[in-house]
C-alpha positions as CSV (number, residue, x, y, z in Angstrom):
1,M,162.9,112.6,118.1
2,D,162.1,115.1,120.8
3,S,161.2,114.2,124.3
4,A,157.9,113.4,125.5
5,P,156.2,116.0,127.8
6,S,157.0,115.7,131.6
7,P,155.8,112.8,133.2
8,D,152.3,113.3,135.1
9,R,152.2,110.7,137.7
10,T,149.3,112.0,139.7
11,G,146.4,110.2,137.7
12,V,145.8,106.9,136.2
13,G,147.6,108.0,132.8
14,Y,145.4,106.7,130.1
15,L,146.8,105.7,126.9
16,P,146.9,108.9,124.4
17,A,144.1,108.7,121.8
18,A,146.6,109.5,118.9
19,A,148.7,106.4,119.8
20,R,149.6,104.4,116.6
21,T,152.5,102.0,117.6
22,L,152.8,100.1,120.9
23,M,156.1,98.5,121.7
24,K,157.1,96.2,124.7
25,L,160.8,96.9,125.5
26,V,162.8,95.3,128.3
27,V,165.1,97.2,130.5
28,T,167.6,94.6,131.8
29,G,171.2,94.5,133.2
30,P,173.1,93.0,136.2
31,F,172.3,93.7,139.8
32,G,172.4,97.3,141.1
33,V,172.8,98.9,137.6
34,G,170.1,101.5,137.8
35,K,167.2,99.6,135.9
36,T,164.5,100.8,138.3
37,T,166.0,104.4,138.3
38,L,165.8,104.8,134.7
39,I,162.2,103.6,134.5
40,R,161.1,105.7,137.4
41,T,163.0,108.7,135.4
42,L,161.4,108.3,132.3
43,S,157.8,107.0,133.0
44,E,155.0,109.3,132.4
45,I,152.6,107.3,134.6
46,A,153.0,106.2,138.3
47,T,155.5,103.4,138.2
48,L,155.2,99.9,139.4
49,H,157.8,98.5,141.4
50,T,158.6,95.2,143.3
51,E,161.4,96.3,145.6
52,E,162.2,94.6,148.9
53,A,164.9,95.6,151.4
54,M,168.1,93.7,151.3
55,T,168.7,91.6,154.5
56,Q,172.0,90.7,155.8
57,S,171.5,87.1,154.3
58,S,170.7,88.4,151.0
59,T,174.1,90.4,150.8
60,R,175.9,87.1,151.1
61,V,174.3,86.1,147.8
62,D,174.2,89.5,146.0
63,S,177.4,91.2,146.7
64,T,177.3,94.9,147.0
65,A,180.9,95.3,146.5
66,G,181.1,98.9,144.9
67,L,177.5,99.5,145.7
68,P,177.5,101.3,149.1
69,D,174.1,102.9,148.9
70,K,172.4,99.7,147.6
71,T,169.7,98.8,150.2
72,T,166.9,97.4,148.0
73,T,166.5,95.0,145.0
74,T,164.0,94.1,142.2
75,V,162.4,90.7,143.1
76,A,159.7,90.8,140.3
77,I,159.3,93.6,137.9
78,D,159.3,97.3,137.2
79,F,157.0,98.9,134.8
80,G,156.5,102.3,133.4
81,R,155.4,104.0,130.1
82,L,156.6,106.9,127.9
83,T,155.1,108.4,124.7
84,V,157.3,110.0,122.3
85,P,156.4,111.8,119.0
86,D,155.3,110.0,115.9
87,D,152.5,108.3,118.2
88,L,154.9,105.6,119.6
89,V,154.1,104.4,123.1
90,L,157.0,102.6,124.7
91,Y,155.9,100.1,127.6
92,M,159.2,99.5,129.9
93,F,159.5,96.3,131.6
94,G,162.3,96.2,134.1
95,T,163.8,92.6,135.2
96,P,165.6,91.5,138.0
97,G,169.3,91.6,137.5
98,Q,170.0,88.3,139.3
99,E,170.7,85.0,137.4
100,R,168.4,83.0,139.9
101,F,165.6,85.1,138.4
102,L,166.3,83.8,134.8
103,P,162.7,82.1,134.5
104,L,161.1,85.2,135.3
105,W,163.2,87.0,132.9
106,E,162.1,84.8,130.1
107,D,158.5,85.4,131.0
108,I,158.8,89.1,131.3
109,A,160.8,89.2,127.9
110,R,158.1,87.2,126.1
111,G,156.6,89.4,123.3
112,A,159.2,92.3,123.5
113,L,160.5,93.7,120.7
114,G,164.0,94.9,122.1
115,A,166.0,95.0,125.3
116,L,167.8,98.1,126.7
117,V,170.9,96.5,128.6
118,L,172.3,98.9,131.2
119,V,175.9,98.3,132.2
120,D,178.2,99.8,134.9
121,T,181.9,100.5,133.9
122,R,182.9,99.6,137.5
123,R,181.6,96.0,136.8
124,L,181.5,95.4,133.0
125,A,182.1,91.7,133.3
126,D,178.8,91.5,135.2
127,S,177.1,92.4,131.9
128,F,178.2,89.4,129.9
129,A,175.6,86.9,131.2
130,V,172.7,89.5,130.6
131,M,173.8,90.1,127.0
132,D,174.0,86.4,126.5
133,M,170.4,86.0,127.8
134,V,169.1,88.7,125.6
135,E,170.8,87.1,122.4
136,E,169.4,83.7,123.3
137,Q,166.1,85.3,123.3
138,G,166.7,86.7,120.0
139,L,166.0,90.1,120.9
140,P,167.5,92.9,119.3
141,Y,169.2,95.4,121.9
142,A,171.0,98.5,122.7
143,V,173.5,99.3,125.6
144,A,173.3,102.0,127.9
145,V,176.2,102.8,130.0
146,N,174.9,104.2,133.2
147,R,177.4,106.9,134.4
148,F,177.9,106.7,138.1
149,P,179.7,109.6,139.7
150,D,182.4,107.2,140.8
151,A,182.6,105.2,137.8
152,P,185.8,105.2,135.4
153,A,184.8,107.0,132.0
154,H,185.7,105.4,128.8
155,S,185.2,106.3,125.0
156,D,182.4,104.5,123.1
157,E,185.4,102.9,121.0
158,V,186.8,101.3,124.3
159,L,183.5,100.2,125.5
160,R,182.4,98.4,122.2
161,K,185.6,96.5,122.1
162,H,185.5,95.4,125.9
163,L,181.8,94.4,125.5
164,D,182.4,92.9,122.2
165,L,179.6,94.6,120.6
166,D,178.6,94.3,117.3
167,D,178.9,97.4,114.9
168,T,175.0,97.7,114.4
169,T,174.4,97.4,118.2
170,P,173.5,101.1,119.4
171,L,175.6,102.5,122.4
172,V,174.5,105.3,124.4
173,Q,176.1,106.7,127.6
174,C,173.8,108.4,130.0
175,D,172.8,109.0,133.8
176,A,169.7,107.1,134.5
177,R,168.8,109.8,136.9
178,E,168.6,112.4,134.2
179,R,165.6,112.5,131.7
180,R,167.2,113.8,128.6
181,G,169.9,111.2,128.2
182,S,167.7,108.3,129.5
183,I,165.2,109.2,126.8
184,D,168.0,109.1,124.2
185,A,168.9,105.6,125.1
186,L,165.4,104.4,125.0
187,I,164.7,106.0,121.7
188,A,168.0,104.4,120.4
189,L,166.6,100.9,121.3
190,A,163.2,101.7,119.9
191,E,164.6,102.8,116.4
192,H,166.9,99.8,116.3
193,A,164.1,97.4,117.1
194,L,161.7,99.0,114.4
195,T,164.4,98.5,111.8
196,R,164.8,94.7,112.9
197,M,161.0,94.0,112.5
198,P,160.0,91.9,109.7
199,Q,158.6,94.1,106.7
200,P,155.5,93.2,105.2
201,E,155.9,91.5,101.8
202,D,155.0,93.7,98.7
203,A,151.4,92.6,98.0
204,S,152.1,93.4,94.3
């Protein structure tokens, strides 16, 4: 699939008249991995964010080690929309990355057809709990490695081994600030989720 036109964030952003398939997707991952950035990069409409400034008290709970520029955190939800060719409309719901938001995560994930799990190679172990939550919800998922400038680079083979990914789980490396690679990650998830959807029984 090719990318959608550049986002127009100046208006309301009504749903395209030709839309055929609507998909709710969850963008998730540990704290500070780039979920808000990815949704902001991809959305063709003005995005919804519920970010709050991090206080000195919160940094004692949410470690910012390795995240020197982290000053805000999502406390409820991020939301954006992306239309791709073949009349497919992807609704992106970003979740807080902290474990204490698990009940909210479960509410956001209800009705989703798949999840994009962002990971940071500087903190791979932080992704395990998130992938466990996704699997417990029974959601098909893809993994997107957000390439931070100072993060170590690894091959897909090494990353699959360290993350213990199934062979059928899509793995994409991207920069959440760049549209092309981020679109590739979301499309990989959408295609994977569509292949996992129950097929209607043959009427004959």
